[in-house]
C-alpha positions in Angstrom: 73.8 56.7 25.5 71.3 57.2 22.4 68.8 60.2 23.1 65.1 59.2 23.3 62.7 60.1 21.0 60.2 62.6 22.0 56.6 60.8 21.5 53.5 62.8 21.1 49.8 62.3 22.1 46.6 62.8 20.3 43.6 62.7 22.1 40.8 60.5 20.9 37.5 62.4 20.6 35.0 60.5 22.7 32.1 58.8 20.8 34.8 57.6 18.2 34.1 54.1 16.9 36.3 51.2 18.3 36.6 50.1 14.8 38.2 52.8 14.0 40.4 53.1 16.8 41.4 49.4 15.6 42.1 50.4 12.1 44.1 53.4 13.3 46.7 50.7 15.2 46.8 48.6 12.6 47.7 51.0 9.5 49.9 53.3 12.1 52.8 52.8 14.3 51.3 54.0 17.2 50.0 52.5 20.7 46.7 53.6 22.4 47.3 55.1 25.8 44.9 56.4 28.8 45.4 60.0 29.7 43.4 61.8 32.4 42.2 65.2 31.2 40.4 67.9 32.6 37.1 68.5 31.0 36.0 72.1 30.4 32.3 71.7 28.8 28.7 71.3 30.1 28.3 69.9 33.3 31.6 68.3 33.3 33.4 71.3 34.1 36.5 71.0 36.2 36.1 67.1 36.1 39.1 65.0 35.2 38.1 61.8 32.9 40.4 59.3 31.7 40.5 59.5 27.9 42.5 57.5 25.0 45.2 58.8 23.1 47.3 57.7 20.2 50.9 57.9 21.0 53.9 58.1 18.6 56.4 60.1 16.5 55.1 63.6 15.8 55.1 63.2 11.8 52.7 59.5 12.5 50.2 61.3 15.0 49.7 63.9 12.5 48.9 61.7 9.8 46.7 60.0 12.2 45.0 63.0 12.8 44.4 63.5 8.9 43.0 60.2 8.7 40.8 60.1 11.8 39.5 63.3 11.0 38.6 62.1 6.9 37.4 58.8 8.6 34.9 60.6 11.0 33.5 62.8 8.1 32.9 60.0 6.5 31.1 58.2 9.7 28.8 61.3 10.1 27.7 62.1 6.4 26.6 58.3 6.3 
């Protein structure tokens, strides 16, 4: 029986434009999943919210992180 490969999640920060999420899915071998996440800031301390995450192999998720960070920096600079 083949060993199942471990997959990793990268949470998508709230407020990321949908276009960037679509671009990541088209460019990389990841899927978008929903993940409940406990929040601990502002008036949401302890609230559990369902956030989006990119799920894939570790090296792919690391590339997604670099790509998304660069795209967000460009977006904020505009």
